[in-house]
N, C-alpha and C positions, 0 to 999 in steps of 0.2 A: 210202621203204621200199626201194627197189631198191638202196641202197648200204649199208644197216645190216646186211644179212646177211653181208657179206664176211668179217668175222671177229666171232665170237661170244665174248666175253670175260666176260660176266656172266649171271647167272640172270634170265630173263624170266618174266613171267606166262604161265601156260598159254594164255590166251585173253585177247585185248585188241583194241580197235579202233585202226586206223591207216590214214590216207590213203584212207578209204572202204572198206576191207577188214576183215573180221573175221579177225584173224591167229591162227592156232592153232599154238602152239609146244610145247605138252606133248606128249611121245611117247604117252600114253595117249589124249589127245584127237585126235591126228592119226590114230592107228590107227582110232579110232572113226568118224572121218569117212570114211576110205578103205574101212572095212568096211561102210559104208551107203550105197550107190549110189543108193538111192531118196530118201532124205532129202537127200543131198548129191551132186548129179549132176555129171557131167563135162562137161556141155554147153558150158561157157565156157573150157574147157582151151585152146582154139586162138583165142579171141577176141582181136582186136588191143587191146593196152593203150591206143594212142592211137586213137581211133575214126577210121575211114577216111572221108574226104570223098568226095562224089561224083566228083571229078575222079580220085581214086586208085582208086575202084571202076570207073571207066570204063577206066582203063589195064589193070586185071587182067581185066575182061570182054573186052577186045580179045584176050586170049590164052586166053580160055575157062577162066579160073581157077576152080575149084570145090574146096570142102573138105567133102564130105558126111561124115556120121559114120562112121568106120571103126574107129579104135584109140582114141587118147587122148580123143577128144571124143565117144565113142559110148556112150550109155546105153541103147541100144535092144537088142532080142533078137538082132540079128545080130552083136553083139560077141563072144560065145564062139566062134562059128564062124570068124570072120575071125582072131581071136587064135589059135586052134587052127591054122590054116593056117600063120600066121607062126611059131608055136612049132615046127611040124614042120620048117620050113626052117631055124630056128635051134637045133635040138635039141642038147642038150649033147653027145651022141656026135658029131655033125657038126662042133661047135665044137672039140672035143678033137682031132679028126682034123687040124685046121688048125694045131696047135700046132708041129709040126716046120717047116712051111713059113714060118710066121710068125716063128720063131726064126731061120731062115736069113736072112730079110729084115732083121731087127733087127741081127743080127750084122754083116751087110755095110754097114749104116748106121753103126754105132757104131765099127767099125774105123778108117775115116778121121777120125772125130771125135776117137778116142783119139790118133791120131798128130798131129793139129793142136793138141790140148791139151798134149801132151808137148813140142810145139815152142814153147810159149808163147803160142799163139793163144787167143783167146776164141771160143766157138762158141755158136750158138743152138740149144738142144735143141728148143725149139718148132718152129721152122722146118725144122730138119734131120731131125727124128725123129718128133715126135708129131702134127704137123698133119694129115698125109694118111694116116697109117697105118691108123686104124680105117675109112676109107673104102675102102682097098684090101682090107681083110679082109672087111668087109660085102659088097663088090661080088663077091668070090670066093665067099662063103657062100651068097648068094641068086641068084648067076648074074645080076647086073646089069650091063648093058653101060655102061662109063664109058670113053668115049674121051678125055676131057679132065679129068683130076683137078682141076686148078686152076679150071676152069670150074664144076665141081660144088661145089667148096669155096667159091667166090665165091657161088654160089646159096644154099647152105645157111646161110652167115654172114648173108647178106642177108635171108633168111626169118626168121632169129632176131631180127634187128633190127627187121624190119617189124612183126612180130607181138608182140613182147615189150618193146620200148623206147619211152621218151618221144620223140616226133619232131616236127619241124617239117613242115609241108606239103611244102615242097621236098624235103626228104630222103625222105618218103614216096613222093613220085612217082618219085624215082630209084630207090628200093628196089623199088618195084612193077614198073618195067620189068625189073629184073634177075630178080626172081622170076618174073614172067609169062613172059619168054623161055625160061627153062629148063623152067618147068612145061609149056610146049607140047612140049618134047622129051621130057619124062617122060611125058606122054599118049601119045606114040608107042610108048615102050617098054611102057606098060600095055596098049596094043592089040596089040602083036606079039611083046613080048619073052619070053625063056625063063625058066626058074627059078621064082622066087617070083610074078612077074607071071603066067606061064601057069597056076600053080597057083590063083591067086586067080580068074583068069578061069574055070577049069575048075569052080570052086565057086560059079559064078553071079553073081560081082560084076560090076557095070557098069564100063564105061570110066573113068566118074568116080570110082567107089569104088576101083578098082585104083590109079589115079593118086593119090588121096588117101592110101591106104596106103603107097605107095612114098614119097610126099612126107614123111610123118611119119618114116618109117624114115631117110630121108636127113637130114632136118633135126634131129630129136632123136636119133635113134639113134647115127650115127657122130660127130656133133658133140659129144655129151656125152662120149663115151669120149676123144675127142682133148683136150678141155678137162680132163678128169680126170687124164689122163696128165701133162700139163704142171702141174697143180696139185700132183699127188703128188711129181714130180721137184723142184719148187720147194720144197716143204716139207723133203724130205730133203736137199737141197743146202744149205739154211739150217741145218737142226737136226742133221744128221748121221744116219747109219743106226744104229739101236739095236744093241748087242752081242747076238750069239746069236739074232738075229731069224729068224722064219719068213716066208717071202715072203707067204704068204696072209694071215698075221696082219697084216703091214704094209699090204697092199692094204685089208684091212677097216678099219683105223684111218684110212687116207687117206680111204676113202668116208665114215666117220663124221664126220671133222674137216673135210673139204673136198668135200662133195658137189658134183658139177658142176650139178645142179638144185637149188638151195637152197630154193626155194619153188615151190608148184604151186597151181592154183586148182580150186575146186568151187563149184557154185552150190546154194544153199539152195532146195529145191523145196517144201518145207512148213514151217511154223513149228516151231522146236525150241529146245531149251536145250543149251548147250555150255559145260562148265566154269563153270556159274552164270550164264552170259550168255544173254541172250535173242537168238534168231537169227530175224529176220523172213523171210519169204519173198522170193527175189530177192537175198539178201545174197551178195556175192562173198566166199567163205571161202578165205583164203589160208594154205595149209599151210607152215609154216616148217620144213621138213625139216632144215635145217642146225642150228637151235636144238634140235630134237627129238633129233637125233643127239648133240649134246653132253650132253644130260641122261640118256642111258641108261647112260654108262660110270662107273666108280668115280672116275677122275680125269678129269673131263669135258674139260678143255682142253689136255691133254698127249697126245702120241703115245706110247702104252704098248701096243705090239703084244701081243695075247693078254689084255689086261686084262679083269676081269669086265664084261660088258655090251657090249663092243666090236662084236660081230656083230649086236646088236639095233638097229642104226642103220636109218634109213629112207630111205637114198639111192636105193634102187630102188622106193620106194613100198611098198604092201601091197594085199591084196585082189585084186578082179577085174582091176584095171588095173596090177598090179605089172609092172615093166619086164621085158618078155619076153627082152630082151638081157642080162640080169644076168650069166648065165654067160659070155657072150662078153666082156663088159667086164672081168670078173675075169680071164679067161684072158689077155687082151691086156695088162693091167697087170702081171700076173706075169711074163710073158715079158720085157716091157721092163724091169722092175725087175731081173730077174736078169742081164740083159745090161749094164745101165748101172750097176749098184751099184759096180764097181771104180772107175768114173769119179767117181761122186758122193762117194766117200770122200775124194777129194783136191780136190773142186770148191769154188769160191767163187762166189757169185752176183754177177755184175757188173751185170746189168740184170734186175730182177725184172719180172714181168707186171703190166701195168695192165689195168683191166677197164671197159668202157663201161657207162653206165647201162642196166640190163636187169632186168626184174622176176624172171626165172626162170633165167637162164643166165649163167655166169660169163665166157666168151669171152676168155680170156687172149690176149695178142698177142705176147708174147715170153718167153724165158727164157735169157739169155746168162750162161754160166759160163766160169770159167777155172781153172787149176790154181793153188793157193797164193793169194797176195795178189791184190787186184783189180788190173787193168791200167788204164793210163791215169793 
């Protein structure tokens, strides 16, 4: 299942069984699940796809690793309060205030890339532009101390793999060490850090809860935006920019066609029926957000900015757990697109991204482009 979502080229059934999951692909059915957290709970959102052995759990326990319910996996009464504190930190007004600062950073990165491209070189837009940019933005927005960007990126990528990839025991143990080591540092930020960490403490959250909230923001928040930026630039470099486009419309079409989180899980808490299919208690419900996004548009598989239905995608989810960073991701994508567009018009993809097996995250590894014909 974790590879079939990469490109959705055909219509699929709204609800069907695959690989032990009840896959929900119809937009109406996905919305119904997301709107009913009592029937379809978020409890399994952060469960490891590959069950963790005792040996792996011991490694994590060594670092006091815990993930109590705070954001994505929280179906309790504390969720609205925690979400509210995070929303205030990421309020659209605060996000928009970062636009000039972010524009300056992107311009300073794009200028040398443009010179290299004009000189006939190939450049990696993923490594040189999109990989760490969302982390820098998030850290500034929520006042998160990040002394070593590369170390944080290594941690967040390791966490995505540890929890959402099919793994061998050897690989699990390696990833658990990486995740545990930085989680210990994140715990210190939760205990004494400024910004959002302080706000969460002031609202009565325990050290474990603050750490878990920061963990999810670092793992899912900035990683998904980084992935989406690379996915969007890849599509535009391959297909070209539409004539007379509006930046916001291109971003929405990118989110619809290439959501960075193509699937997400829920757990059936009571017996139900979904799309005519009986759903027993305990069923893992896999929401295929990528397929649902294709189905809402008039021309489902083509990038047609502004087309009817384009903005009804579910890349940010819906309901009580809708992505609190949606406005931030849109702003970052718009800034990057505006600054990189002149390069994309002349670019050819030399090396396209590849993606590891992962249930819920795309995780592109590269995007090398050059001007004109392919090099080599």
